[in-house]
N, C-alpha and C positions, 0 to 999 in steps of 0.2 A: 504494499499500500504505499502511495505518496503520503509524505507528512503534510499536515495541515499548514497552509500558508500564513504568513503574518495577517492578522485580521485587518481589515480596512474598515473605516468608519462609514456606516450606512448613511443614505441621505436623510436628511430631517427637513421638515417642512412647518410652516407655520400657517394655520388656517387663514384663509382671506375671503371676503365676499365675492370676490370675482370669479371663483372657480365653482364648479358644481358641488352643491352640498349633500345632494342624495343621488346615489348611483345604484342602478340595478345591474348586476352580473349575471347573465344567463348562461349557465354551464359551470359545472365544478371540476374541470379537468386541469391540465397544467396551467394554460394561459388564464382560465377564470380565477383559479386559486391565487396564482401570483399576483394578478392585478388587484383582487381584494386585499390583500396584505398591504401592497404599497399605497393603495388610496386610503386605507384605514390610518396608516402611518401619517398621512397628510391632513387627517382630521376630516376627512370625507365620511359620512354615514353610508354604508355599504350593505345591500341585501344581495344574497347569492342564491339563485335557485337552481337545483340539480334535478333532472327528470328521474334519474335512478335512485331508488331509495337507499341503496347501499353506498351511494357517492363514489362508485366505480372503485371500491376499496380492494376487490379482489381480482379484477380482470386484468389481463395481459401477462406476457411472459417476461420480457426483458426490454430494456431501452438503453442506448447509447447517448450520453451527453458529452457533446463536445465543449472544448473550453469556453467558448463564447455563451454557452448555456449556463455553464458553472459560474460565469462571472454574474449573470443576472441572478442566479440563486444564492450567490454571496450577498448581493445587495439586498435581497429578500430577508437575509438572515438566517438561512438553513444550510449553508454550505458545510458546517461542522458535521451535521446529521447525515447529509448525503455522502460525505467522505467516509463517514464511520460504517455506513451501512452498504456502500458500493465498493467497487473495484477499480482503483485509479491506475491508468497506464499512459504510456507514451510512445506506444509503437504497435505495429501490426505485422505479423508474420504471414507472408504469402506461401502458400504450399501447393504442391501438385496434387491431383485427385487421390493417389495413393497414400498421401500423408507425408511425403517428402518435403521437408522444408526448403524452399528456394531462396528467400531472403527476407530479412526483417527490416522494415522501414520505420524511422520515428515520425511521428505525426506532428504537425503544426501546433504550437500552443496558442489556440485563437482567443483565448481568454487572458493571455499575459503570462509572463514567466513564472508567476508566482501560483499559478493553477496548473494542474496536470493537463495533458492534451485531451483526455477523456476520462469519463467514469462510466462503467457498465453496472447496471444495478436492476433489480426485479422492478417491474412497474408498480406492483402493490406497495413496496417500501417506498417508492418516491411519493406515491400518492398519499400515504400515510402521514409522511413527514409534511407535506403541503396541507393536508387536512388539519393537522394540528395547529399548524401556523395561521390558517384562517380563523380556526376557533379562538386562539389566543388573541388575535387582533381586534376581537370584538365584532367581526362581521356577523350580520344576522343570516343564519344558513336555514333554508327550507329545502328538504329532500323529499323525492317522490312527487314534486312539483314543477311545472314550467309555464311559460306564458300561453295564454290562449289567443288574446288579441291586444294590438296596440293602437293608440290613438294620440297623435301629438298636435300640439300647437306650438306658438312661438316661445312660450315659457315652460313647457314641460312635456312629459310623456304619461298618458294614463294607460295602466297595464292591468288587464284581467288575467287571472291565473287558473290553472286547470283545477285548483281546489276550491274554486268559487269565489275567492277573495279578489280584491283589486287594491292598487295604490298608485301614486303618482311620484314620478322622479324628474330630476333635472336631466339625467342622461342614463341611457340604456346601453350596455356593452354585450355584444352579442359574441359569447365565447363557447358556442354550442357546437363546434366541430364541422368537419367537412361537408356534411348534409344538413347544415344549419337551417333550422325552420325559421329563425329570426330573419336570416338574410332573405328568404322568400317572402315573408311577411312585408318587408319594407320595399319590396320590388326589385331587389338586385336579382338580375336574370342569369348570371355566370354560374355554371355548374361545374363540378368535377368530371373530367373525362379519362377513360382507362387509357394506360400507356401501352397495353399488351402484355405486360408482365404480372406475375402474382408470387406470393411469398408464402411459405409453409414455415412456422416457427413454434417453438416449444421451449419450456425450461427443461433443464437436465442437470444431474449431478456433475460436478466439475472434475473432469479426469486429472489424474496427477501428471504434472508436467506443463499443464495449460497456465502460463503466467502472462499471457497477453492474447489480444484478438487474433484469430487465425482466419484467413480468408482464402479460398480456392476459386478461381476463374476457370470454367470449362468442366468438363465431366457430364454426367446426365443432367445436370442443372446449370444455369448461366453462373450462378453464385452459390456456393456453399460457405456458411461462416459459423464460427463459434466466439461468443463474447462472454468472458467472465463477469458474473453479476455480484460476486461475493466470495468469501473464502471457500465455500462449498458448492457453488451453483454456477451454471452458465445458461445463456439462452443460445439455442442453435436455430439455424434458419437456412432454407433453400429457396432460391429464387428460379422460377421457370416461366414459360410461356403461360398467359392465363387460360383457364378452362372454364367451362359454363358451371357456374357455381351450383346451379339447381340440379345439376345431374351428379353431384358428390354428395353422398349421404355423410352427414357429419359423425355417424357411428364408425365410418371408415377412415376418418383423419389419420389415427395413429399409424394404421397399416399402410396407408398411402404414403406418408412421410418417410416411414422405415424403408419401403421399397425404393423410393427415389434416393435415399441415403445409401443404399447398397453399392453405389458406384464410388464411394469414398472410403479410404482407409485411415490409418493412424488414429487420431482421437474419436474420429466418427464411429469406430467399432464399439466403443463402450457407449457413446451417446446413443447410436441406434437401438441398443439393446434396451435402453431406458424408456424408449418410446412406445409404451403400452396403453395409455389411457388417452382415448380420443378426446376427452373434455379438456386435456391440457394442450391440445394442438390447435393452433389458429391458422385459417387460411384467408387471405386477403388479396384483392387485386391491388395493384399500383394504380394511382390516379395522378393527373395533373390538374392542379387548380390554381387560378389566379384572377381575381377580380380586376378587371382592366380599368374600370371607372372609378369613381369616388368609392371609398369604403366607407361612407355613411349616407344617411338620408335623415336630414333634420338632426334630431338629438339621439338617433340611434347610430352605434358604430360597430363595425366587425374587428375582430383581433384573431390571431392565430389561425387555425384551420378553416374557420368561417370565411376568413379572407384568401388564404393561399394554402397550397398542399402540395407536396412532391414526393416522389419514390424516395425510400431511404438509402439511395445509393451514396449519398455524402453524409448520411446520419445528421442531417440538419434541421429536420421538422420540428423538433423540441425547441431547439435554439432560436429559430426564427420567431416561434410563438412567444417565447419568453422575451426576445429582444422587442417585439411588438409592444407588450405591456409596460417594459421598461420606458420606452420612449413615450407611450400615450400618458403614462402617470407623470413623467417629468413634464410635459406640455400642459397637463391639467392642473398643475400645482403651482403655488405662487412664485417660486423661485425659477420657473421655467417660463417660456415664451408664450403667455396666454393669448395675447393677440388682442384684436378689437372685439372679438366675438367667438362663441363657441364654434361657429361655423369655421372661421379662418384657422382655429385650432385644430379641428379635426381634419381639415384640408392639409395643414402643415404636417401632421401625423402621417397621412398617407403619402404625401410627397416625399418625406424623409425615408420612409420605409421602401417604397416601391423599388429603386434601383437595385438595392441590396437584395430584397426578396426575389426580383425578377431574376437576377444573377444565378441565385441559388436553385431556383425552380428550373431554369433553362439547363444549367449544367447537370442537375439530377437526372433530368429526362434525357439528356443526350447521352449520358453514360448507359443508360438502359437501351436506348435506340441503337447505339453502336453494337451491343451485344445481339439484341434482335436480329441486326442485319448481318451479323458476321463480320464485321469490319476488322481486318487484320492490321491495318495500319493506324488504329485509332489510338490517340495519345491520352488514355484515361490517366495515367499518373500526372501528365502535365496538366491537364483540366483540373483534376483535383488540387494540385499544388497551387495553381494560379488562384483558385477560387478561395481556398483556405487562407491564402496570403491576405486576400482583401478583407477577409473577416476578422483579422487581428486588430483591425481599426474598430474603434467603438461605433456603434449604430448611431 
């Protein structure tokens, strides 16, 4: 494990009448939870609603958090917990399908030299850390509930909820994911589109000798990967051309992932043997998503996957979502550039984020397209390196 870096002082704010006093955050995933903590620190009253009654506390296998994601998690105040519960690393080993190691490459420290290049951890562990931070912040949380309707005017947004209640807010933030219902309610028509790839992923016991992420390009799948998520666990994934999801029985997920993994040796022998529970295996298509126009309509604004999403070929999905909320919170608080109106502030947020997000979305999709097309002269390391170098700069 990489040692905990020297602490940095979190941003502090003084409440002022010029910023929104009441905010509704729709969605209790990574971006929604993070934004709630940052806004509460600024003195804003925050309600958070999450459609799932368990707050997504147990879903997901693993997640890779690049340095620029860790930088925001430190800002939120949860870096020490993330470091303690995850696995920190600074490199990835590229291996042949039979498990033979080809080379090990150091990853860029996109969060700065005082943070590791990446942390792998179980998604439920990260969600638990963020849930506790949200509760401690004083955010009012409502689970098993989401928005039913929105009606806004020049001074606020009237919201009715699925539990029959209603309330009024100065600002509504849609953090409800790739298939955001809030995005559709406000008339944004951009929707995710499949890229042609899909991923099988599952948690597994960590084989002895796995001390960093291992990636294989080629074999029965386009990519086979192993990422440590703690002292005893990894998450394993296999990327292939997408299939008709309706034709795959979820009860067969473990058997199908095992069969696809048969073409890989080395650490995969032990991992493959552990893939017995279909409920632990997730199958999902890769999508490209980027809202091209404004990311807000009046007093409702999109963050994270509601505004953009990309394949995990650069492992930047969580980082882009966390950067969104860091920038939005900065602009919405008194020591940021509030501007003449909420409209100008929300426009400034989108304009600041768009070039960086577009670069990541396009690069992530391009890497997958090269693999689908079988491009032998593709400069995947070069594109990755150039993109990550830009991400060292603060958003």
